[in-house]
C-alpha positions in Angstrom: 5.8 -1.3 -6.1 3.3 -0.7 -8.9 1.4 -3.9 -8.1 1.0 -2.9 -4.4 -0.5 0.4 -5.4 -2.8 -1.2 -8.0 -4.2 -3.3 -5.2 -4.7 -0.4 -3.0 -6.4 1.7 -5.7 -8.7 -1.1 -6.7 -10.1 -1.2 -3.2 -12.7 1.3 -4.1 -14.4 1.2 -0.7 -11.2 2.3 1.0 -10.2 4.9 -1.7 -13.7 6.5 -2.0 -14.1 6.7 1.8 -10.8 8.8 2.0 -11.9 10.9 -1.0 -15.2 11.8 0.7 -13.5 12.5 4.1 -11.0 14.8 2.3 -13.7 16.5 0.3 -15.5 17.4 3.6 -12.4 18.6 5.3 -10.3 20.5 2.7 -11.0 24.0 1.6 -9.1 26.5 -0.6 -7.3 27.7 2.5 -6.1 24.3 3.5 -2.4 23.2 3.8 -2.4 19.4 3.7 0.1 17.0 5.0 -0.2 13.5 3.4 1.9 11.0 5.4 2.9 7.9 3.4 1.6 9.3 0.1 2.3 6.2 -1.9 0.9 6.7 -5.4 -0.2 10.2 -4.3 -3.9 9.6 -4.6 -4.8 11.3 -1.3 -2.8 14.3 -2.3 -4.6 14.4 -5.6 -7.9 14.3 -3.8 -6.8 17.2 -1.6 -5.9 19.2 -4.8 -9.3 18.2 -6.3 -11.0 19.6 -3.1 -9.2 22.9 -3.5 -6.2 22.7 -1.2 -3.8 25.7 -1.4 -0.7 23.6 -0.7 0.0 19.9 -0.2 3.1 18.3 1.3 3.2 14.6 0.2 5.7 12.6 2.2 6.9 9.0 1.7 10.1 7.3 2.9 10.0 4.7 0.1 10.5 5.0 -3.7 6.7 5.3 -4.0 7.6 9.0 -3.7 9.0 8.8 -7.2 5.6 7.4 -8.4 3.7 10.3 -6.7 6.1 12.9 -8.2 5.7 11.5 -11.7 1.9 11.5 -11.4 1.7 14.9 -9.9 3.5 16.4 -12.9 1.4 14.3 -15.3 -1.9 15.5 -13.6 -0.7 19.1 -13.5 -0.8 19.3 -9.7 2.9 19.9 -9.3 2.4 23.6 -8.7 0.5 22.8 -5.4 2.1 19.4 -4.4 5.5 19.2 -2.9 6.8 15.6 -2.9 9.2 14.9 0.0 11.1 11.6 -0.3 11.9 11.0 3.4 10.5 9.7 6.6 8.1 12.3 8.1 10.1 12.2 11.4 13.1 13.6 9.6 11.5 16.6 7.8 10.7 20.2 8.5 7.9 22.1 6.7 8.0 25.8 5.6 4.6 26.2 7.1 2.4 24.0 9.4 -0.4 22.0 7.9 -4.0 22.4 9.0 -5.1 19.0 7.6 -3.3 15.7 8.0 -4.3 12.7 6.0 -2.7 9.3 6.2 -3.6 5.8 5.0 -0.7 4.1 6.8 -3.2 1.5 8.1 -2.0 -2.1 8.4 -4.2 -5.1 8.7 -4.3 -4.6 12.4 -4.5 -0.9 12.3 -1.2 0.2 13.8 1.2 -2.0 11.8 2.6 0.8 9.7 3.5 2.9 12.8 0.6 5.3 12.2 0.6 6.3 15.9 4.1 7.4 16.3 4.1 9.3 12.9 0.9 11.2 13.8 2.1 12.0 17.3 5.3 13.4 15.9 3.4 15.4 13.2 1.1 16.9 15.7 4.0 18.2 17.7 6.1 19.6 14.8 4.2 19.8 11.5 0.6 20.6 12.3 -1.4 23.6 13.6 -3.0 23.1 17.0 -6.5 22.9 15.4 -5.5 20.6 12.5 -8.0 18.1 11.2 -6.7 14.6 11.3 -7.9 11.9 8.9 -8.5 9.3 10.3 -9.7 10.6 13.6 -10.0 7.4 15.5 -8.7 3.8 15.1 -10.3 1.1 17.2 -9.1 -2.5 17.3 -11.4 -5.5 17.8 -10.9 -9.1 18.7 -13.1 -12.2 18.6 -12.2 -15.7 19.8 -12.3 -18.2 17.0 -12.7 -22.0 16.4 -10.9 -22.4 13.1 -9.0 -25.6 12.8 -8.1 -24.9 9.2 -6.2 -21.7 9.7 -4.5 -23.1 12.8 -3.4 -26.1 10.9 -2.1 -24.1 8.0 -0.2 -21.5 10.1 0.9 -23.4 13.3 0.4 -27.1 13.6 1.7 -27.8 10.0 5.1 -27.6 11.5 4.4 -30.7 13.5 3.6 -32.8 10.5 7.3 -33.7 9.6 7.5 -32.0 6.2 9.8 -33.8 3.9 10.4 -36.4 6.7 12.1 -33.9 9.0 11.0 -33.0 12.5 10.3 -29.3 12.4 7.9 -29.4 15.4 9.9 -27.0 17.6 9.1 -24.2 15.1 5.4 -24.5 16.0 6.1 -22.6 19.2 7.5 -19.7 17.2 4.6 -19.8 14.7 2.1 -19.5 17.6 3.6 -16.1 18.4 3.1 -14.6 14.9 0.3 -12.2 14.0 -0.8 -13.7 10.7 -2.7 -11.8 8.0 -5.6 -13.7 6.4 -9.3 -14.1 6.2 -11.2 -15.5 9.2 -14.9 -16.5 8.7 -17.3 -15.0 11.1 -19.1 -18.3 11.6 -15.9 -19.5 13.4 -16.4 -16.8 16.1 -17.1 -18.3 19.6 -18.3 -15.0 21.0 -19.4 -11.6 19.9 -16.5 -9.4 18.8 -15.4 -6.8 21.4 -13.5 -3.5 21.0 -10.1 -3.9 22.8 -8.1 -0.7 22.0 -9.3 2.8 21.3 -6.9 5.4 19.8 -7.9 9.0 19.3 -5.3 10.4 16.9 -6.0 14.0 18.0 -5.0 13.3 21.6 -3.1 10.1 21.9 0.3 10.7 23.6 2.1 7.4 23.2 2.4 4.7 20.6 2.5 2.1 23.3 -1.2 1.1 23.7 -3.1 -1.6 25.4 -6.6 -2.7 26.3 -8.6 -5.8 27.3 -11.9 -7.5 26.6 -14.1 -10.1 28.3 -16.2 -12.7 26.6 -18.4 -15.7 27.4 -18.3 -18.5 24.9 -21.5 -18.7 23.0 -21.2 -22.4 22.3 -19.0 -25.4 22.8 -15.9 -25.4 20.7 -12.1 -25.3 20.6 -10.4 -21.9 20.7 -7.5 -21.8 18.3 -6.8 -18.1 18.7 -8.4 -14.7 18.0 -9.4 -12.9 14.9 -8.6 -9.2 14.8 -9.3 -6.1 12.7 -9.6 -2.3 12.9 -12.3 0.2 12.5 -11.2 3.7 11.5 -13.4 6.8 11.7 -12.2 9.1 8.9 -14.9 11.9 9.4 -18.4 12.1 10.8 -20.3 9.2 9.3 -17.4 7.8 7.3 -15.8 4.6 8.7 -13.5 2.0 7.3 -13.1 -1.5 8.6 -11.6 -4.8 7.5 -14.1 -6.8 9.7 -15.7 -8.3 6.7 -14.1 -10.0 3.7 -13.4 -8.0 0.6 -10.9 -5.4 1.6 -7.2 -5.6 0.5 -6.3 -5.6 4.2 -8.0 -9.0 5.0 -7.8 -9.6 8.8 -5.4 -10.9 11.3 -5.2 -14.1 13.3 -3.5 -14.3 16.7 -3.0 -18.0 17.5 -2.7 -19.8 20.8 0.2 -22.2 21.4 -2.3 -25.0 21.8 -6.1 -24.9 21.2 -8.2 -24.7 24.4 -11.7 -26.4 24.6 -14.6 -24.3 25.9 -18.2 -25.0 26.8 -21.1 -22.5 26.4 -20.6 -19.8 29.0 -16.9 -20.4 29.6 -15.3 -17.0 30.5 -12.6 -15.7 28.1 -10.4 -12.8 29.0 -7.8 -11.3 26.7 -5.4 -8.3 27.1 -3.8 -6.9 24.0 -0.6 -4.8 23.9 1.1 -3.0 21.0 4.4 -1.2 20.7 3.7 1.1 17.8 2.5 -1.8 15.7 6.0 -3.2 15.7 5.4 -5.8 18.4 2.3 -7.3 19.9 1.4 -9.4 22.9 -1.9 -11.2 23.6 -2.5 -12.9 27.0 -5.2 -13.8 29.3 -7.3 -16.8 30.5 -9.8 -19.1 28.9 -11.7 -20.6 31.8 -8.9 -21.3 34.2 -6.2 -21.9 31.6 -3.7 -19.0 31.0 -2.1 -18.1 27.7 0.6 -15.6 26.9 1.7 -15.1 23.3 4.0 -12.3 21.9 5.7 -11.5 18.6 9.0 -11.1 20.5 9.0 -14.9 20.6 8.1 -15.4 16.9 11.6 -16.6 15.9 14.6 -18.3 17.4 17.2 -16.0 19.0 19.9 -14.7 16.7 23.3 -16.3 17.4 25.3 -13.9 15.2 
Protein backbone atom coordinates (compact mmCIF):
# COMPACT_ATOMS: atom_id res chain seq x y z
CA UNK A 1 0.00 0.00 0.00
CA UNK A 2 2.74 2.47 0.96
CA UNK A 3 4.57 1.86 -2.32
CA UNK A 4 1.44 2.63 -4.33
CA UNK A 5 1.02 5.98 -2.61
CA UNK A 6 4.69 6.82 -2.95
CA UNK A 7 4.31 6.42 -6.70
CA UNK A 8 1.23 8.62 -6.72
CA UNK A 9 2.82 11.35 -4.62
CA UNK A 10 6.00 11.32 -6.70
CA UNK A 11 3.91 12.19 -9.75
CA UNK A 12 4.32 15.90 -9.07
CA UNK A 13 2.42 17.03 -12.17
CA UNK A 14 -0.67 15.12 -11.03
CA UNK A 15 -0.39 16.12 -7.38
CA UNK A 16 0.35 19.83 -7.93
CA UNK A 17 -2.49 20.11 -10.46
CA UNK A 18 -4.96 18.90 -7.84
CA UNK A 19 -3.38 21.18 -5.24
CA UNK A 20 -3.91 24.23 -7.43
CA UNK A 21 -7.48 23.25 -8.36
CA UNK A 22 -8.30 22.82 -4.66
CA UNK A 23 -6.64 26.13 -3.79
CA UNK A 24 -8.87 27.90 -6.31
CA UNK A 25 -12.08 26.19 -5.17
CA UNK A 26 -11.87 25.87 -1.37
CA UNK A 27 -12.59 28.70 1.08
CA UNK A 28 -12.96 28.95 4.84
CA UNK A 29 -16.67 28.15 4.40
CA UNK A 30 -16.07 24.96 2.41
CA UNK A 31 -17.16 21.50 3.45
CA UNK A 32 -15.10 19.10 1.35
CA UNK A 33 -15.77 15.48 0.43
CA UNK A 34 -12.64 13.60 -0.65
CA UNK A 35 -13.60 10.33 -2.35
CA UNK A 36 -10.87 7.69 -2.38
CA UNK A 37 -8.66 9.72 -0.07
CA UNK A 38 -5.70 7.29 -0.16
CA UNK A 39 -2.82 8.87 1.73
CA UNK A 40 -5.06 11.85 2.50
CA UNK A 41 -3.06 14.31 0.40
CA UNK A 42 -6.09 15.98 -1.22
CA UNK A 43 -7.75 16.38 2.17
CA UNK A 44 -4.55 17.96 3.49
CA UNK A 45 -4.58 20.37 0.54
CA UNK A 46 -8.19 21.25 1.39
CA UNK A 47 -7.21 22.03 4.98
CA UNK A 48 -4.24 24.03 3.71
CA UNK A 49 -6.70 26.05 1.58
CA UNK A 50 -8.81 26.80 4.65
CA UNK A 51 -11.67 24.27 4.51
CA UNK A 52 -13.96 24.32 7.53
CA UNK A 53 -14.56 20.57 7.45
CA UNK A 54 -13.32 17.64 5.36
CA UNK A 55 -14.82 14.18 5.03
CA UNK A 56 -12.12 11.81 3.73
CA UNK A 57 -13.56 8.52 2.50
CA UNK A 58 -11.76 5.34 1.46
CA UNK A 59 -13.00 1.77 1.33
CA UNK A 60 -9.50 0.31 1.60
CA UNK A 61 -6.97 0.29 4.43
CA UNK A 62 -5.43 3.41 2.92
CA UNK A 63 -7.91 5.09 5.25
CA UNK A 64 -5.66 4.00 8.14
CA UNK A 65 -2.74 5.77 6.49
CA UNK A 66 -4.77 8.96 6.03
CA UNK A 67 -5.97 8.80 9.64
CA UNK A 68 -2.42 8.41 10.96
CA UNK A 69 -1.13 11.32 8.87
CA UNK A 70 -4.07 13.61 9.69
CA UNK A 71 -3.18 13.29 13.39
CA UNK A 72 0.53 13.73 12.72
CA UNK A 73 -0.12 16.88 10.63
CA UNK A 74 -2.58 18.25 13.21
CA UNK A 75 -5.51 18.30 10.79
CA UNK A 76 -7.57 15.79 12.77
CA UNK A 77 -9.78 18.56 14.20
CA UNK A 78 -11.08 19.28 10.68
CA UNK A 79 -10.71 15.95 8.84
CA UNK A 80 -13.05 13.08 9.56
CA UNK A 81 -11.71 9.82 8.11
CA UNK A 82 -14.42 7.38 7.02
CA UNK A 83 -13.22 3.84 6.30
CA UNK A 84 -16.01 2.65 4.00
CA UNK A 85 -17.26 2.83 0.45
CA UNK A 86 -18.81 6.20 -0.28
CA UNK A 87 -22.02 4.55 -1.47
CA UNK A 88 -22.52 3.14 2.04
CA UNK A 89 -22.11 6.32 4.05
CA UNK A 90 -24.20 9.24 5.27
CA UNK A 91 -22.76 12.64 6.18
CA UNK A 92 -23.85 14.95 9.00
CA UNK A 93 -23.95 17.79 6.47
CA UNK A 94 -23.69 17.98 2.71
CA UNK A 95 -20.39 18.98 1.15
CA UNK A 96 -20.09 21.93 -1.23
CA UNK A 97 -16.79 20.75 -2.75
CA UNK A 98 -16.08 17.24 -4.00
CA UNK A 99 -12.57 16.20 -4.91
CA UNK A 100 -11.57 12.77 -6.14
CA UNK A 101 -8.52 11.30 -7.78
CA UNK A 102 -10.11 7.95 -8.55
CA UNK A 103 -8.75 8.13 -12.08
CA UNK A 104 -7.54 4.95 -13.75
CA UNK A 105 -5.29 4.71 -16.78
CA UNK A 106 -8.38 4.93 -18.98
CA UNK A 107 -10.16 7.47 -16.81
CA UNK A 108 -13.13 5.51 -15.52
CA UNK A 109 -11.39 2.33 -14.30
CA UNK A 110 -11.85 3.10 -10.60
CA UNK A 111 -15.63 3.64 -10.93
CA UNK A 112 -15.36 7.41 -10.65
CA UNK A 113 -18.61 7.92 -12.57
CA UNK A 114 -20.89 5.87 -10.33
CA UNK A 115 -19.35 7.23 -7.12
CA UNK A 116 -19.74 10.85 -8.24
CA UNK A 117 -23.32 10.28 -9.44
CA UNK A 118 -24.18 8.78 -6.06
CA UNK A 119 -22.43 11.57 -4.15
CA UNK A 120 -24.26 14.25 -6.13
CA UNK A 121 -27.59 12.70 -5.19
CA UNK A 122 -26.95 12.15 -1.48
CA UNK A 123 -23.82 13.83 -0.18
CA UNK A 124 -23.39 17.17 -2.00
CA UNK A 125 -25.18 20.48 -2.14
CA UNK A 126 -26.87 21.32 -5.43
CA UNK A 127 -24.22 23.92 -6.29
CA UNK A 128 -21.20 21.87 -5.23
CA UNK A 129 -17.90 22.28 -7.05
CA UNK A 130 -16.67 18.97 -8.46
CA UNK A 131 -12.96 18.30 -9.08
CA UNK A 132 -12.44 17.06 -11.75
CA UNK A 133 -15.22 18.69 -13.77
CA UNK A 134 -14.83 16.78 -17.02
CA UNK A 135 -13.15 13.56 -18.12
CA UNK A 136 -12.67 12.94 -21.83
CA UNK A 137 -11.36 9.72 -23.37
CA UNK A 138 -9.21 9.65 -26.50
CA UNK A 139 -8.21 6.90 -28.92
CA UNK A 140 -5.69 6.62 -31.74
CA UNK A 141 -5.14 3.64 -34.07
CA UNK A 142 -1.62 2.28 -33.70
CA UNK A 143 0.90 0.27 -35.68
CA UNK A 144 2.97 -1.23 -32.86
CA UNK A 145 4.12 -4.78 -33.50
CA UNK A 146 6.19 -4.88 -30.30
CA UNK A 147 3.36 -4.27 -27.84
CA UNK A 148 1.06 -6.59 -29.81
CA UNK A 149 3.67 -9.35 -29.78
CA UNK A 150 4.31 -8.91 -26.06
CA UNK A 151 0.64 -8.85 -25.03
CA UNK A 152 -1.23 -10.97 -27.61
CA UNK A 153 0.72 -12.99 -30.16
CA UNK A 154 3.26 -14.24 -27.57
CA UNK A 155 0.67 -16.88 -26.69
CA UNK A 156 1.06 -18.35 -30.18
CA UNK A 157 4.80 -18.97 -29.77
CA UNK A 158 4.48 -22.31 -27.88
CA UNK A 159 6.08 -21.22 -24.60
CA UNK A 160 7.95 -24.10 -22.95
CA UNK A 161 6.93 -26.27 -25.91
CA UNK A 162 3.18 -26.15 -25.18
CA UNK A 163 0.48 -24.87 -27.52
CA UNK A 164 -1.11 -21.97 -25.66
CA UNK A 165 -2.38 -20.33 -28.87
CA UNK A 166 -6.12 -20.45 -27.94
CA UNK A 167 -5.34 -17.96 -25.16
CA UNK A 168 -4.40 -15.31 -27.72
CA UNK A 169 -8.12 -14.78 -28.40
CA UNK A 170 -8.71 -13.95 -24.74
CA UNK A 171 -5.65 -11.69 -24.63
CA UNK A 172 -7.01 -9.68 -27.57
CA UNK A 173 -9.98 -8.68 -25.40
CA UNK A 174 -7.97 -7.21 -22.52
CA UNK A 175 -7.43 -3.49 -21.95
CA UNK A 176 -3.70 -3.41 -21.25
CA UNK A 177 -1.86 -0.67 -19.34
CA UNK A 178 1.45 0.39 -20.86
CA UNK A 179 3.20 3.07 -22.87
CA UNK A 180 2.47 3.50 -26.56
CA UNK A 181 4.78 5.76 -28.58
CA UNK A 182 3.04 8.50 -30.56
CA UNK A 183 5.14 7.72 -33.64
CA UNK A 184 3.16 4.47 -33.90
CA UNK A 185 -0.12 6.36 -34.40
CA UNK A 186 -1.69 5.80 -37.81
CA UNK A 187 -4.02 8.79 -37.48
CA UNK A 188 -4.52 11.87 -35.36
CA UNK A 189 -6.07 11.05 -31.95
CA UNK A 190 -9.78 11.75 -31.57
CA UNK A 191 -11.96 12.33 -28.53
CA UNK A 192 -14.37 9.42 -28.19
CA UNK A 193 -16.25 9.92 -24.90
CA UNK A 194 -17.05 13.11 -23.00
CA UNK A 195 -18.19 12.95 -19.35
CA UNK A 196 -19.33 16.07 -17.50
CA UNK A 197 -19.26 15.01 -13.84
CA UNK A 198 -21.69 17.75 -12.82
CA UNK A 199 -24.48 16.45 -15.05
CA UNK A 200 -23.77 12.87 -16.10
CA UNK A 201 -26.68 10.62 -15.13
CA UNK A 202 -25.38 7.13 -15.89
CA UNK A 203 -22.08 5.30 -15.53
CA UNK A 204 -22.77 3.44 -18.79
CA UNK A 205 -21.14 5.64 -21.41
CA UNK A 206 -20.28 5.33 -25.08
CA UNK A 207 -18.99 7.29 -28.03
CA UNK A 208 -17.38 6.92 -31.42
CA UNK A 209 -14.70 8.37 -33.66
CA UNK A 210 -13.77 8.35 -37.33
CA UNK A 211 -10.25 8.40 -38.76
CA UNK A 212 -8.50 8.20 -42.09
CA UNK A 213 -5.17 6.39 -42.00
CA UNK A 214 -2.34 8.88 -42.50
CA UNK A 215 0.00 6.29 -44.02
CA UNK A 216 0.30 2.64 -44.95
CA UNK A 217 0.67 0.34 -41.98
CA UNK A 218 -0.74 -2.48 -39.90
CA UNK A 219 -3.28 -1.64 -37.20
CA UNK A 220 -2.60 -3.73 -34.11
CA UNK A 221 -5.14 -1.91 -31.94
CA UNK A 222 -5.80 1.47 -30.35
CA UNK A 223 -3.94 3.58 -27.82
CA UNK A 224 -6.14 5.25 -25.23
CA UNK A 225 -5.86 7.87 -22.50
CA UNK A 226 -7.90 10.43 -20.58
CA UNK A 227 -7.89 14.20 -20.26
CA UNK A 228 -9.40 15.56 -17.05
CA UNK A 229 -10.33 19.21 -16.49
CA UNK A 230 -9.83 19.93 -12.80
CA UNK A 231 -10.65 23.65 -12.91
CA UNK A 232 -10.47 26.49 -15.42
CA UNK A 233 -7.09 26.23 -17.11
CA UNK A 234 -5.99 23.14 -15.14
CA UNK A 235 -5.94 19.86 -17.05
CA UNK A 236 -4.40 16.45 -16.42
CA UNK A 237 -3.72 13.87 -19.10
CA UNK A 238 -1.74 10.68 -19.59
CA UNK A 239 -1.46 11.23 -23.34
CA UNK A 240 2.31 11.68 -23.09
CA UNK A 241 4.81 9.41 -21.32
CA UNK A 242 5.88 10.30 -17.80
CA UNK A 243 2.76 9.98 -15.66
CA UNK A 244 2.25 7.10 -13.23
CA UNK A 245 -0.87 6.14 -15.19
CA UNK A 246 0.96 5.36 -18.45
CA UNK A 247 -1.68 4.69 -21.19
CA UNK A 248 -3.87 1.83 -22.34
CA UNK A 249 -3.70 -0.45 -25.37
CA UNK A 250 -6.87 -1.96 -26.83
CA UNK A 251 -5.76 -4.74 -29.20
CA UNK A 252 -7.41 -6.31 -32.21
CA UNK A 253 -7.74 -10.07 -32.47
CA UNK A 254 -5.66 -9.92 -35.66
CA UNK A 255 -3.75 -6.94 -37.11
CA UNK A 256 -5.40 -5.31 -40.12
CA UNK A 257 -3.41 -3.68 -42.99
CA UNK A 258 -4.31 -0.18 -44.15
CA UNK A 259 -3.25 2.20 -46.89
CA UNK A 260 -3.13 5.97 -46.60
CA UNK A 261 -6.71 7.20 -46.54
CA UNK A 262 -8.28 3.93 -45.37
CA UNK A 263 -11.35 4.81 -43.25
CA UNK A 264 -11.27 3.66 -39.63
CA UNK A 265 -14.38 3.75 -37.45
CA UNK A 266 -14.44 2.78 -33.79
CA UNK A 267 -17.16 2.80 -31.14
CA UNK A 268 -16.20 2.59 -27.47
CA UNK A 269 -18.48 1.48 -24.63
CA UNK A 270 -17.82 1.38 -20.89
CA UNK A 271 -19.89 0.03 -18.02
CA UNK A 272 -18.57 2.18 -15.15
CA UNK A 273 -15.00 1.30 -16.12
CA UNK A 274 -15.60 -2.31 -15.08
CA UNK A 275 -16.09 -3.60 -18.62
CA UNK A 276 -15.18 -2.22 -22.04
CA UNK A 277 -16.08 -2.90 -25.65
CA UNK A 278 -14.38 -1.52 -28.77
CA UNK A 279 -15.82 -2.34 -32.16
CA UNK A 280 -16.02 -0.92 -35.64
CA UNK A 281 -14.61 -1.27 -39.13
CA UNK A 282 -11.21 -0.76 -40.71
CA UNK A 283 -11.85 -0.31 -44.40
CA UNK A 284 -14.46 -3.00 -44.92
CA UNK A 285 -13.14 -5.34 -42.21
CA UNK A 286 -15.18 -5.43 -38.98
CA UNK A 287 -13.77 -5.95 -35.48
CA UNK A 288 -15.49 -6.43 -32.14
CA UNK A 289 -13.49 -6.82 -28.90
CA UNK A 290 -14.80 -6.77 -25.32
CA UNK A 291 -13.39 -7.40 -21.88
CA UNK A 292 -16.29 -9.79 -21.20
CA UNK A 293 -14.34 -12.21 -23.44
CA UNK A 294 -10.95 -11.70 -21.79
CA UNK A 295 -10.88 -15.09 -20.03
CA UNK A 296 -12.38 -18.58 -20.48
CA UNK A 297 -15.79 -19.18 -18.91
CA UNK A 298 -15.73 -20.34 -15.30
CA UNK A 299 -16.72 -24.02 -14.95
CA UNK A 300 -17.09 -23.98 -11.16
